[in-house]
C-alpha positions as CSV (number, residue, x, y, z in Angstrom):
1,M,0.0,0.0,0.0
2,S,1.4,3.4,-1.0
3,L,2.1,6.0,1.8
4,R,0.1,9.2,1.9
5,P,1.4,12.6,2.7
6,L,0.3,14.6,5.7
7,D,-3.2,16.1,5.5
8,L,-2.6,19.8,6.3
9,P,-5.4,21.9,7.7
10,A,-6.9,25.1,6.3
11,A,-5.2,28.2,7.7
12,D,-8.2,29.1,10.0
13,A,-8.3,25.5,11.3
14,A,-4.6,25.2,12.0
15,H,-4.6,26.2,15.6
16,D,-6.6,23.2,16.8
17,W,-4.8,20.9,14.4
18,V,-1.4,21.9,15.8
19,R,-2.5,21.3,19.3
20,T,-4.1,17.9,18.5
21,R,-1.1,16.7,16.5
22,A,1.2,17.7,19.3
23,E,-0.9,16.1,22.0
24,E,-1.3,12.9,20.1
25,G,2.3,12.7,19.1
26,L,3.6,13.3,22.6
27,A,1.1,10.9,24.1
28,G,2.1,8.3,21.6
29,A,5.7,8.7,22.4
30,R,5.1,8.5,26.2
31,E,3.1,5.3,25.7
32,L,5.9,3.7,23.7
33,V,8.4,4.8,26.3
34,Q,6.4,3.4,29.1
35,R,6.2,0.1,27.4
36,L,10.0,0.1,27.1
37,R,10.2,0.8,30.9
38,D,7.6,-1.7,31.9
39,T,8.7,-4.6,29.7
40,P,12.3,-3.9,28.6
41,P,13.0,-5.9,25.4
42,T,15.9,-8.3,25.6
43,D,16.2,-8.5,21.8
44,A,18.4,-5.5,20.7
45,L,16.6,-5.1,17.3
46,D,13.2,-5.0,19.0
47,A,14.4,-2.4,21.4
48,L,15.8,-0.2,18.7
49,R,12.6,-0.5,16.6
50,Q,10.5,0.7,19.6
51,W,12.9,3.5,20.3
52,D,13.0,4.6,16.6
53,E,9.2,4.8,16.7
54,V,9.5,7.1,19.7
55,S,12.0,9.2,17.7
56,L,9.5,9.4,14.7
57,Q,6.7,10.6,16.9
58,L,8.8,13.3,18.5
59,S,10.3,14.3,15.2
60,N,6.8,14.8,13.7
61,V,5.8,17.2,16.5
62,A,9.1,19.1,16.5
63,A,9.2,19.5,12.8
64,M,5.6,20.8,12.6
65,G,6.4,23.2,15.5
66,S,9.5,24.5,13.9
67,L,8.0,25.0,10.4
68,L,4.6,26.6,11.4
69,S,6.1,28.9,14.0
70,N,8.2,30.4,11.2
71,V,5.8,30.4,8.3
72,H,2.1,30.4,9.3
73,P,0.3,33.7,8.6
74,L,-1.7,33.6,11.9
75,E,0.0,34.6,15.1
76,D,-2.0,32.3,17.3
77,V,-0.9,29.3,15.1
78,R,2.7,30.4,15.3
79,D,2.4,30.6,19.1
80,A,0.8,27.2,19.3
81,A,3.5,25.8,17.2
82,E,6.2,27.3,19.4
83,T,4.5,25.8,22.4
84,A,4.5,22.4,20.7
85,E,8.2,22.7,20.0
86,Q,8.9,23.6,23.6
87,D,6.8,20.6,24.8
88,V,8.7,18.1,22.6
89,Q,12.0,19.5,23.6
90,R,11.0,19.2,27.3
91,L,10.1,15.5,26.7
92,V,13.3,14.9,24.7
93,T,15.3,16.2,27.6
94,E,13.3,14.2,30.1
95,L,13.9,11.0,28.2
96,S,17.6,11.7,27.6
97,L,18.1,12.0,31.4
98,D,16.2,8.8,32.2
99,R,18.8,6.5,33.7
100,G,16.4,3.5,33.6
101,L,16.0,3.9,29.8
102,Y,19.7,4.2,29.4
103,D,20.2,1.0,31.3
104,V,17.8,-0.7,28.9
105,F,20.0,0.1,25.9
106,A,23.3,-0.2,27.7
107,G,22.4,-3.8,28.6
108,L,21.6,-5.0,25.1
109,D,23.6,-7.6,23.3
110,A,24.6,-6.0,20.0
111,S,26.3,-9.1,18.5
112,G,23.4,-10.1,16.2
113,L,22.8,-6.6,14.8
114,D,23.6,-5.6,11.2
115,E,25.8,-2.6,10.4
116,Q,23.0,-0.1,10.4
117,A,21.4,-1.3,13.6
118,T,24.8,-1.4,15.3
119,R,25.4,2.2,14.2
120,L,22.0,3.2,15.6
121,L,22.7,1.6,19.0
122,T,26.0,3.4,19.2
123,K,24.4,6.7,18.5
124,V,21.6,6.1,21.0
125,L,24.1,5.3,23.8
126,D,26.2,8.3,22.8
127,D,23.2,10.6,23.0
128,F,22.4,9.4,26.5
129,R,25.9,10.0,27.7
130,R,26.2,13.4,26.1
131,S,22.9,14.4,27.7
132,G,24.3,13.8,31.2
133,V,22.3,10.7,32.1
134,D,25.1,9.5,34.3
135,R,25.1,12.6,36.5
136,D,23.5,12.9,39.9
137,D,19.8,13.9,40.4
138,E,20.5,17.6,41.2
139,T,22.7,17.9,38.1
140,R,20.2,16.2,35.8
141,A,17.5,18.6,37.1
142,R,19.7,21.6,36.3
143,I,20.4,20.2,32.8
144,A,16.7,19.8,32.2
145,A,16.0,23.4,33.3
146,I,18.8,24.7,31.0
147,N,17.6,22.8,28.0
148,E,14.1,24.1,28.5
149,R,15.3,27.7,28.9
150,V,17.6,27.5,25.9
151,T,14.7,26.4,23.7
152,E,12.7,29.4,24.9
153,L,15.6,31.7,24.2
154,D,16.3,30.3,20.8
155,Q,12.6,30.7,19.9
156,E,12.4,34.3,21.3
157,F,15.6,35.3,19.4
158,G,14.2,33.9,16.2
159,K,10.9,35.7,16.7
160,V,12.7,39.0,17.4
161,V,14.7,38.7,14.1
162,R,11.6,37.5,12.2
163,D,9.3,40.3,13.4
164,D,11.7,43.2,13.4
165,V,11.2,44.6,9.9
166,R,12.4,48.1,9.7
167,T,11.7,50.7,7.1
168,V,13.0,53.9,5.6
169,R,10.9,56.4,3.7
170,V,12.5,58.4,0.9
171,A,11.5,60.6,-2.0
172,P,11.2,58.8,-5.3
173,E,14.0,60.7,-7.0
174,R,16.4,59.5,-4.3
175,L,15.9,56.0,-5.7
176,D,17.4,56.8,-9.0
177,G,19.3,53.7,-10.3
178,L,16.8,51.1,-9.2
179,P,15.3,48.8,-11.9
180,A,12.1,50.0,-13.5
181,D,10.1,46.9,-12.3
182,W,11.2,47.5,-8.7
183,L,10.2,51.2,-8.9
184,E,6.9,50.3,-10.4
185,A,6.2,47.9,-7.5
186,H,7.1,50.7,-5.0
187,P,4.8,53.7,-5.7
188,A,4.9,56.8,-3.6
189,D,2.3,57.1,-0.8
190,D,0.0,60.0,-0.1
191,D,3.0,61.9,1.4
192,G,5.0,61.5,-1.8
193,L,7.4,59.1,-0.2
194,V,8.4,55.5,-1.0
195,T,8.7,53.0,1.9
196,V,11.6,50.6,1.6
197,T,11.9,47.7,4.0
198,T,14.8,45.6,5.4
199,D,13.3,42.5,3.8
200,Y,15.6,41.0,1.1
201,P,13.5,41.9,-2.0
202,D,14.0,45.6,-1.0
203,V,17.4,45.8,0.8
204,V,19.4,43.8,-1.8
205,P,18.5,45.9,-4.9
206,V,18.7,49.2,-3.1
207,R,22.2,48.5,-1.8
208,M,23.2,47.3,-5.2
209,F,21.7,50.0,-7.4
210,A,20.6,53.2,-5.6
211,H,22.9,56.1,-6.7
212,D,22.1,58.0,-3.5
213,A,24.8,57.1,-0.9
214,D,22.7,58.4,1.9
215,V,19.8,56.1,1.0
216,R,22.2,53.2,0.9
217,R,23.7,54.1,4.2
218,E,20.3,54.7,5.9
219,L,18.9,51.4,4.8
220,T,22.2,49.5,5.7
221,M,22.0,51.0,9.2
222,A,18.4,49.9,9.5
223,F,19.3,46.4,8.3
224,L,22.3,46.0,10.6
225,N,20.3,47.1,13.6
226,R,17.4,44.7,13.3
227,G,16.9,42.9,16.6
228,W,18.7,45.5,18.6
229,P,18.5,46.0,21.6
230,E,16.1,43.1,22.3
231,S,18.4,40.3,21.2
232,D,21.4,41.4,23.3
233,A,20.2,40.0,26.6
234,L,18.7,36.9,25.0
235,L,22.0,36.0,23.4
236,K,24.1,36.6,26.5
237,E,21.8,34.3,28.5
238,M,21.9,31.7,25.7
239,F,25.7,31.7,25.6
240,A,26.0,31.4,29.4
241,L,23.5,28.5,29.6
242,R,25.1,26.6,26.8
243,H,28.5,26.9,28.5
244,E,27.1,25.7,31.8
245,L,25.4,22.8,30.1
246,A,28.6,21.7,28.4
247,T,30.6,21.8,31.6
248,L,27.9,19.9,33.5
249,V,28.3,17.0,31.1
250,G,32.1,17.0,31.2
251,Y,33.3,19.3,28.5
252,D,35.5,22.3,28.8
253,D,33.2,24.6,26.9
254,W,30.2,24.7,24.5
255,A,32.3,24.6,21.3
256,S,34.0,21.4,22.5
257,Y,30.7,19.8,23.3
258,D,29.1,20.8,20.0
259,A,32.2,19.9,17.9
260,D,32.4,16.4,19.4
261,V,29.7,15.1,17.0
262,K,30.8,17.0,14.0
263,M,33.4,16.3,11.3
264,I,35.8,18.8,12.8
265,G,35.9,16.8,16.0
266,T,37.2,19.3,18.6
267,G,36.4,22.8,19.7
268,P,40.0,24.1,19.4
269,A,40.1,23.0,15.7
270,I,37.5,25.6,14.9
271,P,39.7,28.7,15.3
272,E,42.5,26.8,13.6
273,F,40.3,26.3,10.6
274,I,39.2,29.9,10.7
275,E,42.8,31.0,10.6
276,R,43.6,28.6,7.8
277,I,40.8,30.0,5.6
278,A,41.7,33.6,6.6
279,A,45.3,33.1,5.5
280,A,44.3,31.5,2.2
281,A,42.0,34.4,1.5
282,E,44.4,37.2,2.4
283,E,46.1,37.8,-0.9
284,P,42.9,37.4,-3.1
285,M,41.1,39.8,-0.6
286,R,43.9,42.4,-0.8
287,R,43.9,42.2,-4.6
288,D,40.2,42.8,-5.0
289,L,39.9,45.4,-2.2
290,T,42.5,47.5,-4.0
291,I,40.4,47.4,-7.2
292,L,37.3,48.3,-5.2
293,L,38.9,51.1,-3.3
294,D,40.4,52.6,-6.4
295,R,37.0,52.7,-8.0
296,F,35.5,54.3,-4.8
297,R,38.2,56.9,-4.9
298,Q,37.1,58.1,-8.3
299,D,34.1,59.5,-6.6
300,H,35.6,60.1,-3.1
301,P,39.3,61.0,-3.8
302,D,40.3,61.3,-0.1
303,A,38.8,58.0,1.0
304,T,41.1,55.6,2.9
305,A,38.6,52.7,3.1
306,I,35.2,51.6,1.9
307,T,32.4,50.5,4.2
308,G,29.8,47.8,3.8
309,A,27.2,50.5,3.1
310,D,28.9,51.3,-0.2
311,A,30.7,48.0,-1.0
312,T,27.8,46.3,-2.8
313,Y,27.1,49.3,-5.0
314,Y,30.7,49.7,-6.0
315,E,31.2,46.0,-6.5
316,E,28.4,46.3,-9.1
317,L,30.2,49.3,-10.7
318,V,33.4,47.4,-11.0
319,R,31.6,44.4,-12.5
320,K,29.8,46.7,-14.9
321,E,32.6,49.0,-15.9
322,Q,35.6,46.7,-15.8
323,L,34.2,43.2,-16.2
324,Q,31.3,44.1,-18.5
325,V,28.6,42.6,-16.3
326,D,25.5,44.7,-15.8
327,A,23.4,43.2,-13.0
328,Q,20.3,45.0,-14.3
329,Q,20.8,43.4,-17.7
330,V,21.4,40.0,-16.0
331,R,18.2,40.1,-14.0
332,T,16.1,40.5,-17.1
333,Y,16.8,36.9,-17.8
334,F,15.5,35.6,-14.5
335,A,11.8,36.0,-14.1
336,F,10.7,34.2,-11.0
337,D,8.2,31.8,-12.6
338,K,10.7,30.7,-15.2
339,V,13.4,30.2,-12.6
340,R,11.2,28.1,-10.4
341,Q,10.2,25.9,-13.4
342,G,13.8,25.7,-14.5
343,L,14.9,24.6,-11.1
344,L,12.5,21.7,-11.1
345,H,13.5,20.7,-14.6
346,V,17.3,20.9,-13.9
347,T,17.1,18.9,-10.6
348,G,14.7,16.4,-12.0
349,R,17.0,15.7,-14.9
350,L,20.1,15.6,-12.8
351,F,18.7,13.3,-10.0
352,G,16.3,11.2,-12.1
353,L,13.2,12.8,-10.5
354,R,9.7,13.8,-11.6
355,Y,7.7,16.5,-9.9
356,E,3.9,16.8,-10.1
357,E,2.2,19.8,-8.8
358,V,-0.5,19.0,-6.3
359,A,-3.2,21.5,-7.3
360,D,-5.7,20.6,-4.6
361,A,-3.2,20.5,-1.7
362,T,-4.3,22.4,1.4
363,L,-1.6,24.9,2.2
364,W,-0.9,27.5,4.9
365,A,-0.7,30.5,2.5
366,D,-2.0,31.2,-1.0
367,D,1.4,31.6,-2.6
368,V,2.8,28.2,-1.4
369,T,3.0,25.4,-4.0
370,A,3.2,21.7,-3.4
371,Y,4.7,18.9,-5.6
372,D,4.8,15.2,-5.2
373,V,8.2,13.6,-6.0
374,F,8.6,10.4,-8.1
375,D,11.5,8.3,-9.3
376,A,11.5,9.1,-13.1
377,A,13.0,5.7,-13.9
378,E,9.9,4.0,-12.5
379,G,7.5,5.6,-15.0
380,D,4.1,7.2,-14.7
381,A,2.7,4.4,-12.6
382,A,5.2,4.8,-9.8
383,D,4.1,5.9,-6.3
384,S,5.4,9.2,-4.9
385,F,8.1,8.8,-2.4
386,G,8.0,12.4,-1.1
387,R,6.3,15.8,-1.2
388,I,8.0,19.2,-1.3
389,Y,6.5,22.6,-0.6
390,L,7.8,25.9,-2.0
391,D,7.1,29.0,0.1
392,L,9.3,31.5,-1.7
393,H,7.9,35.1,-1.1
394,P,7.9,37.4,1.9
395,R,4.9,38.1,4.1
396,E,4.3,39.5,7.6
397,G,5.4,37.2,10.4
398,K,7.4,34.9,8.2
399,Y,11.0,33.7,8.6
400,K,13.2,36.3,7.0
401,H,16.1,34.3,5.5
402,A,16.3,31.2,3.3
403,A,16.2,27.6,4.6
404,Q,14.8,24.1,4.2
405,F,12.4,23.0,6.9
406,T,11.4,19.4,7.6
407,L,7.7,18.7,7.8
408,T,8.1,14.9,8.2
409,E,11.1,12.6,8.1
410,G,10.9,9.9,5.5
411,V,11.2,6.3,6.7
412,G,10.8,3.4,4.3
413,G,7.4,1.8,4.5
414,R,6.3,4.0,7.4
415,Q,6.2,7.6,6.4
416,L,6.8,9.8,3.4
417,S,9.5,12.4,3.4
418,E,8.1,16.0,3.3
419,G,10.1,19.1,3.2
420,V,9.5,22.8,2.8
421,L,11.7,25.4,1.1
422,V,11.2,28.8,2.8
423,C,12.7,31.9,1.1
424,N,11.9,35.5,0.5
425,F,12.3,36.3,-3.2
426,S,10.7,38.8,-5.5
427,R,7.7,37.8,-7.5
428,G,9.1,39.5,-10.6
429,L,12.7,39.6,-11.8
430,M,15.3,38.0,-9.6
431,E,18.9,38.9,-9.0
432,H,21.2,36.1,-10.1
433,D,22.5,35.8,-6.6
434,H,19.0,34.9,-5.5
435,V,18.8,32.3,-8.3
436,V,22.0,30.8,-6.8
437,T,20.4,30.9,-3.3
438,L,17.4,29.1,-4.6
439,F,19.5,26.3,-6.1
440,H,21.4,26.1,-2.9
441,E,18.4,25.8,-0.6
442,F,16.7,23.3,-3.0
443,G,19.8,21.2,-2.6
444,H,18.8,20.7,1.0
445,L,15.3,19.8,0.0
446,V,16.4,17.2,-2.5
447,H,18.8,15.8,0.1
448,H,15.9,15.5,2.6
449,V,13.6,13.7,0.2
450,L,16.2,11.4,-1.4
451,G,17.5,10.5,2.1
452,G,14.0,9.6,3.3
453,R,13.7,6.0,2.2
454,G,15.9,4.3,4.8
455,R,15.0,2.0,7.7
456,W,15.7,4.4,10.6
457,T,14.3,7.8,11.6
458,R,17.7,8.7,13.1
459,F,19.4,8.5,9.7
460,A,16.6,10.0,7.6
461,G,17.2,12.9,5.2
462,V,19.7,15.6,6.1
463,S,21.0,13.8,9.2
464,T,24.7,13.8,8.5
465,E,27.2,15.7,10.7
466,W,26.1,19.3,10.8
467,D,29.3,20.6,9.3
468,F,28.6,18.6,6.2
469,V,25.0,19.4,5.5
470,E,25.8,22.5,3.4
471,A,28.2,20.7,1.1
472,P,25.6,19.1,-1.3
473,S,23.7,22.4,-1.5
474,Q,26.9,24.4,-2.2
475,M,27.8,22.0,-4.9
476,L,24.3,22.3,-6.5
477,E,25.0,26.1,-6.9
478,E,27.4,25.2,-9.7
479,W,24.4,24.3,-12.0
480,A,23.1,27.9,-11.6
481,W,26.4,29.1,-13.1
482,D,26.6,26.9,-16.2
483,A,25.7,28.5,-19.5
484,D,24.1,25.5,-21.0
485,V,22.0,24.8,-17.9
486,L,20.9,28.5,-17.6
487,R,19.9,28.6,-21.3
488,T,17.2,26.0,-20.6
489,F,15.2,28.5,-18.5
490,A,16.9,31.9,-18.4
491,T,15.2,33.9,-21.1
492,D,14.4,37.6,-21.5
493,E,11.0,39.1,-22.2
494,S,11.2,38.2,-25.9
495,G,12.2,34.6,-25.2
496,E,15.8,34.9,-26.1
497,P,18.0,32.7,-23.9
498,I,20.8,34.2,-21.9
499,P,24.0,34.5,-24.0
500,A,26.9,32.2,-23.1
501,D,29.4,35.1,-23.2
502,L,27.3,37.0,-20.7
503,V,27.3,33.9,-18.4
504,G,31.1,33.8,-18.8
505,R,31.3,37.4,-17.7
506,M,29.0,36.7,-14.8
507,R,31.4,34.0,-13.7
508,R,34.3,36.4,-13.9
509,G,32.3,39.0,-12.0
510,D,31.4,36.5,-9.3
511,D,35.1,35.6,-8.9
512,F,35.7,39.3,-8.1
513,G,35.6,39.7,-4.4
514,K,35.5,36.0,-3.4
515,G,38.6,36.5,-1.3
516,Y,37.1,39.2,0.8
517,L,33.8,37.3,0.9
518,A,35.7,34.3,2.4
519,R,37.1,36.7,5.0
520,Q,33.6,38.0,5.7
521,Q,32.5,34.5,6.4
522,M,35.4,34.0,8.7
523,F,34.3,37.1,10.6
524,Y,30.9,35.5,11.1
525,A,32.5,32.2,12.0
526,S,34.7,33.9,14.6
527,M,31.7,35.6,16.1
528,S,29.8,32.4,16.5
529,Y,32.9,30.7,18.1
530,W,34.2,33.5,20.3
531,F,30.8,34.6,21.5
532,H,30.3,31.2,23.0
533,Q,33.9,30.7,24.1
534,E,34.4,34.1,25.9
535,R,30.7,35.1,26.5
536,P,31.7,38.8,26.4
537,D,29.8,41.4,28.4
538,D,29.8,43.8,25.4
539,L,28.8,41.9,22.3
540,T,29.0,45.1,20.2
541,A,32.6,45.7,21.2
542,K,33.5,42.0,20.5
543,T,31.8,42.3,17.1
544,R,33.9,45.3,16.3
545,Q,37.1,43.6,17.4
546,L,36.5,40.5,15.3
547,Q,35.4,42.6,12.3
548,E,38.7,44.5,12.5
549,R,40.6,41.1,12.6
550,Y,38.8,39.2,9.9
551,A,36.4,41.3,7.8
552,P,37.3,43.2,4.7
553,F,35.2,46.2,5.6
554,P,35.4,48.4,8.7
555,Y,32.8,48.5,11.4
556,I,30.0,51.0,10.9
557,E,29.5,53.1,14.0
558,G,26.2,52.7,15.7
559,T,25.4,49.2,14.3
560,H,24.8,45.9,16.0
561,M,24.6,43.3,13.3
562,F,24.9,40.3,15.7
563,A,21.5,41.1,17.0
564,S,19.9,39.7,13.9
565,F,22.5,37.1,13.1
566,G,20.0,34.2,13.3
567,H,22.7,31.5,12.9
568,L,23.8,32.2,16.5
569,G,20.7,30.2,17.4
570,G,20.7,27.0,15.3
571,Y,24.4,26.9,14.4
572,S,25.6,28.2,17.8
573,S,29.4,28.1,17.8
574,A,29.6,26.3,14.5
575,Y,29.0,28.9,11.7
576,Y,32.4,27.8,10.4
577,T,30.5,24.9,8.9
578,Y,29.5,26.9,5.8
579,M,33.2,27.2,4.8
580,W,34.1,23.7,5.9
581,S,31.3,22.4,3.7
582,L,32.4,24.6,0.8
583,V,35.9,23.0,0.9
584,I,34.2,19.6,0.5
585,A,31.7,20.9,-2.1
586,K,34.5,22.1,-4.3
587,D,36.1,18.6,-4.1
588,L,32.8,16.9,-4.8
589,F,32.2,19.0,-7.9
590,S,35.7,18.1,-9.2
591,A,34.2,14.7,-10.0
592,F,31.8,16.1,-12.6
593,D,32.7,16.9,-16.2
594,P,32.3,20.7,-16.6
595,E,31.4,20.2,-20.2
596,D,28.5,17.8,-19.3
597,L,26.9,18.6,-16.0
598,F,24.1,16.2,-16.7
599,D,26.3,13.1,-17.1
600,T,24.0,10.5,-15.9
601,E,26.6,8.1,-14.5
602,T,28.3,10.7,-12.3
603,A,25.0,12.2,-11.2
604,A,23.5,8.8,-10.3
605,R,26.6,7.8,-8.4
606,Y,26.5,11.1,-6.4
607,R,22.7,10.7,-5.7
608,D,23.1,7.1,-4.6
609,R,26.3,7.4,-2.6
610,V,26.0,10.9,-1.0
611,L,22.4,12.0,-0.9
612,A,20.3,8.8,-0.6
613,P,22.1,7.3,2.4
614,G,21.2,10.2,4.6
615,G,23.1,9.8,7.9
616,S,23.6,6.1,7.6
617,K,27.3,6.6,7.2
618,D,29.8,9.2,8.5
619,A,30.0,12.1,6.0
620,A,33.7,11.5,5.3
621,D,32.8,7.9,4.2
622,L,30.0,9.2,2.0
623,V,32.4,11.5,0.3
624,A,35.1,8.9,-0.1
625,D,32.5,6.4,-1.5
626,F,31.7,9.0,-4.2
627,L,35.2,10.3,-5.0
628,G,37.0,7.1,-4.5
629,R,39.4,8.8,-2.1
630,P,39.2,11.0,1.0
631,Y,38.4,14.7,0.4
632,T,41.2,17.3,0.3
633,F,41.6,21.1,0.5
634,D,43.2,21.2,-3.0
635,A,40.1,22.0,-5.1
636,Y,39.0,24.8,-2.8
637,A,42.5,26.3,-2.6
638,A,42.8,26.3,-6.4
639,W,39.4,27.9,-6.8
640,L,40.2,30.6,-4.2
641,A,43.5,31.5,-5.8
642,R,42.4,31.8,-9.4
């Protein structure tokens, strides 16, 4: 019998649905756990199956809570979803600290288990130990209280960032330089002023194209101050509690605790990696900053530096004047509807998938679309093995960045894999950078669905080490830069495909600044690490210090960008993972023929050996299975240097 996707409620019925799903899921998990306590299985496989069903029930509640608290248009639904997320985290903590449960699994005989079940048992026991299950009663109670409070802080931080949309109001003539379609979508109000928000469809083009430096600076200041001052106290408490939790379970600090289950292995390896990337990027950064500053001095002869308020605008001037890449010309080839359809065509062809839009799906907002996912090789009669949802435009109360959210984990024979792509793109023409972002985030979605046909919830979807999860998505970005790929969907208003020579110039334009963008990433990575390591009293002062050490552009007085740096929540001390993953992504891509990115043999091997296994193997082994060797730094270093 084929599996059915989740039946979602209409928006106005979602509040009760969220509460019922959470109550039933939590009750089901508690019942299963009580059975484990009352009649502990002596058969290891039976015990693991029961525990995996507990994991599935809890995952369903947590995923629903995380998604709907970030995307649902009704505030009471978002609040109910946040409560569900808190409730499941509370139960997860309770179970992780249950010594009786731990003893059930610690006493199992693993000798008859296969490789996957053995791996699962090892992970389960490690989870218990890392949770502090072996500590005394008082310590376990404190750990439970910390976990509950950290969940609340993370949610509150995310809510502050999500809801703090700032605006500037300017006279229309001060927006000279913006694309005609953007100006048409932003008419003046009754006061004769145009309102510009800090949401990405506004802030990105204004900082790229507005000739008025004061407008760019005013909007940049508003953007960098989102979340301030509310986030400051939330973050300080979060950092302090994470450190306390790590020390209570036997680690020196939070970064060491967090890194212990990642590819990097140890906390001290994080600043070592940051320094390695910073050193590798030093010369390319200096080279391109010199070009950028020289162009800035044509307009400001006495300037000694260029700030982030002007950098994006002058980058575009350098690309346009020196590299012959006009972003406003480029964007005419990327109408949103064509890009979305092109994305589905490209990924379907690459990974052997077929997407069918579900026209009658019940959704949480009118502009969300749903697609069932099929294995193309199985033909039209095949059953769907997953469902994806595309929620790609901004609205009030919605998550402000771009991410893939899980709705349900896929487990073979038990539950379909369902995932949601949440972004904030224009409904009209897109910047090519946003096209790249769309491909990147869709990479997570494909990984989630393809990895959702295994036996165990614990290994479903994007469940590899956290510092690997970005690598497949970063690699998929390459398909958004290939001329032959782009010509399949990137056409202008008359239907003419984007010229190959323009794509070549776009690539050269994208190479400009990659050294200082790497350094900017190391600035962010250093914040995420040192905020947790030092827990400074003055986060603004520490931000300024780290910006001066790593970033290409100087600190802008009066700004507090950390206050809206949402990755301090989910990624905590491990923002380095974006660059760590990029090193691996460049090596993965080296296996593909740049003259034929749709080579079916290579693509199928990559799908089957890297994406489909989910977390059933260590990430380093997945990569080695595909490449035929361990990954190296070489491809990344060569790319950065060229």
